[in-house]
C-alpha positions in Angstrom: 0.0 0.0 0.0 1.4 3.4 -0.9 1.8 6.2 1.6 -0.8 8.3 -0.1 -3.4 5.5 0.1 -2.5 4.8 3.7 -3.1 8.5 4.6 -6.6 8.2 3.2 -7.6 5.3 5.4 -10.0 5.9 8.3 -8.3 7.1 11.6 -7.7 3.5 12.7 -5.5 3.4 15.7 -7.0 6.4 17.5 -10.5 5.2 16.8 -9.8 1.7 18.1 -8.1 3.0 21.3 -11.0 5.3 22.1 -13.3 2.3 22.0 -11.0 0.3 24.2 -10.8 3.2 26.7 -14.6 3.7 26.5 -13.8 7.2 25.4 -16.9 7.5 23.2 -18.5 10.8 24.2 -20.1 11.0 20.7 -22.2 8.0 21.4 -25.8 8.7 22.5 -28.1 6.2 24.1 -31.2 8.0 22.7 -32.3 7.9 19.1 -31.1 10.9 17.0 -34.0 13.3 16.9 -33.1 14.4 13.4 -33.5 10.8 12.2 -37.0 10.7 13.8 -38.0 14.0 12.3 -36.7 13.7 8.8 -36.3 10.1 7.8 -39.7 10.3 6.1 -38.3 12.7 3.6 -36.5 9.8 1.9 -39.8 8.2 1.0 -38.1 4.8 1.4 -40.3 1.7 1.4 -40.0 -0.8 4.2 -37.6 -3.6 3.4 -35.1 -1.3 1.8 -31.4 -1.6 2.7 -29.8 1.3 4.5 -26.0 1.8 4.6 -24.7 3.2 7.9 -21.0 4.1 7.5 -18.8 4.3 10.6 -21.8 3.1 12.6 -20.3 2.4 16.0 -23.0 0.9 18.1 -25.5 3.5 17.2 -29.1 2.8 18.5 -30.3 4.6 15.3 -29.8 1.3 13.5 -32.2 -0.4 15.9 -34.8 2.4 15.3 -34.4 1.9 11.5 -34.9 -1.8 11.9 -38.0 -1.2 13.9 -39.4 0.8 11.0 -38.9 -2.3 8.8 -35.6 -1.6 7.1 -32.5 -3.7 6.7 -29.2 -2.3 7.9 -25.7 -2.7 6.6 -23.3 -1.0 9.0 -19.6 -0.4 8.5 -17.5 -0.2 11.6 -13.8 -0.5 12.3 -14.0 -1.5 16.0 -15.0 -5.1 16.7 -15.7 -4.0 20.2 -18.4 -1.6 19.1 -20.1 -4.2 16.9 -20.0 -6.7 19.7 -21.5 -4.2 22.1 -24.3 -3.4 19.7 -25.5 -7.0 19.5 -25.0 -7.6 23.2 -26.9 -4.5 24.3 -29.9 -5.5 22.1 -29.7 -9.2 23.3 -28.9 -10.5 19.8 -26.7 -13.5 18.9 -25.2 -12.9 15.5 -23.4 -15.3 13.2 -19.8 -14.1 12.5 -18.1 -14.9 9.2 -14.6 -13.8 8.1 -14.1 -12.6 4.5 -11.2 -11.1 2.6 -11.9 -7.5 3.7 -14.5 -7.6 6.4 -15.8 -9.7 9.3 -19.5 -10.0 8.8 -21.8 -10.0 11.9 -25.4 -10.9 11.0 -28.6 -11.3 12.9 -32.1 -10.6 11.6 -32.2 -7.2 9.7 -28.6 -6.3 10.8 -25.4 -6.9 8.8 -22.5 -5.2 10.4 -19.2 -5.3 8.6 -16.1 -5.0 10.8 -13.3 -3.3 8.7 -12.2 -0.1 7.0 -14.8 2.0 5.3 -12.5 2.5 2.4 -12.5 -1.2 1.6 -16.2 -1.0 0.7 -15.2 -0.7 -2.9 -14.3 -4.4 -2.8 -17.9 -5.4 -2.2 -21.1 -5.4 -4.4 -23.1 -2.4 -3.3 -25.9 -2.6 -5.8 -28.5 -3.5 -3.2 -28.1 -0.3 -1.2 -31.2 1.9 -1.2 -30.2 4.7 1.1 -27.4 6.1 3.2 -27.7 7.4 6.8 -24.6 9.3 7.8 -25.0 10.7 11.3 -21.3 11.1 12.2 -18.9 9.6 9.6 -18.3 12.7 7.5 -17.4 14.8 10.5 -15.1 12.1 11.9 -12.8 12.4 8.9 -10.2 15.1 8.0 -10.6 17.1 4.8 -8.6 14.8 2.6 -10.4 11.7 3.9 -13.8 13.5 3.4 -13.1 13.9 -0.3 -12.2 10.2 -0.5 -15.3 9.3 1.4 -17.6 11.4 -0.7 -16.1 9.9 -3.9 -16.5 6.4 -2.5 -20.1 6.9 -1.6 -21.1 8.5 -4.9 -19.3 6.0 -7.0 -20.5 2.8 -5.3 -24.1 3.3 -4.3 -26.8 2.8 -7.0 -28.1 5.8 -8.9 -31.5 5.8 -7.1 -30.1 5.8 -3.5 -30.7 8.9 -1.3 -28.8 10.1 1.7 -29.7 11.7 5.0 -26.6 13.5 6.3 -26.0 15.1 9.7 -23.0 17.5 10.1 -21.5 20.0 12.5 -20.4 23.6 11.7 -18.2 25.6 14.1 -15.0 27.8 13.8 -12.4 25.0 13.2 -9.7 27.1 14.8 -11.6 27.1 18.1 -11.6 23.3 18.6 -9.6 20.4 17.3 -11.5 17.6 15.5 -12.8 15.1 15.4 -15.6 15.9 15.2 -14.6 18.2 12.5 -16.5 21.2 11.2 -18.0 20.6 7.7 -19.4 23.7 6.2 -22.5 23.8 4.0 -20.3 24.9 1.1 -18.1 21.9 1.5 -21.1 19.5 1.6 -22.3 21.0 -1.7 -18.8 20.8 -3.2 -18.4 17.1 -2.2 -21.8 15.9 -3.3 -23.3 18.5 -5.6 -22.2 16.9 -8.8 -24.2 13.8 -8.1 -27.0 14.9 -5.8 -29.4 17.7 -5.2 -28.4 18.9 -1.8 -31.3 20.2 0.4 -30.7 21.7 3.8 -33.6 20.4 5.9 -32.8 22.0 9.3 -30.1 23.9 11.2 -29.9 23.6 15.0 -28.0 26.0 17.2 -26.4 23.6 19.6 -25.1 26.2 22.1 -28.5 27.6 22.5 -30.6 24.4 22.5 -28.3 21.8 24.2 -25.4 21.7 26.6 -23.4 19.1 24.7 -20.7 21.6 23.5 -20.9 24.3 26.1 -17.5 23.3 27.7 -15.6 23.1 24.4 -15.1 26.9 24.2 -16.5 27.4 20.7 -18.3 30.6 19.9 -20.7 28.9 17.5 -21.9 25.4 16.9 -24.6 24.3 14.5 -25.9 20.9 13.6 -27.2 20.7 10.0 -29.3 18.0 8.4 -29.3 17.5 4.7 -31.3 15.4 2.3 -29.2 14.3 -0.7 -31.3 13.2 -3.7 -29.8 11.8 -6.9 -30.2 14.2 -9.8 -33.4 13.5 -11.7 -35.2 11.9 -8.7 -38.7 13.3 -8.7 -39.3 13.0 -4.9 
């Protein structure tokens, strides 16, 4: 593997160590309110397959399954995947493959491995992408690679619900990184119609980032529709 390719991999060692240390402040035990409020804008029929990149042990996957969807999560940490199934009292089958370790139970298929190896798989069955935290977990170079990966691999009909953060990057080190609306449109605008659904002032409405010393923090929710999609 070349150095340039290595630099574009997910932030492996730091990510794995944070799970080992239980340093997972980004994980929330409640369902994401934006998911509950805006998932319907995808007009996605039950039984559709939803890709959840860098999924961790997000409970959002369980909510999606309760709505009748199938879930394919991608997660680097085996510990996170194991905890997801344990916390929901599920006993998955585990199968090793060339690039991923597949954990399967019911509507869930969680792939343990690097998100950038997704290109090695057949992704033609994906109907939508739910990205709550993967784009903001990646540095700018990795975000470009991630956006290219997603747009090249998912089928032309697939839509995407995307949640990002915006704040003055010089006031706080990422991750999570600040991803401005202009960058979202630059990354995905050639393949999707990018619709900003909602912007939430986190400093005014929550206490999650009060102690980080940032002067502004907004959470933005986007619906990405492939060009030419009527809905």
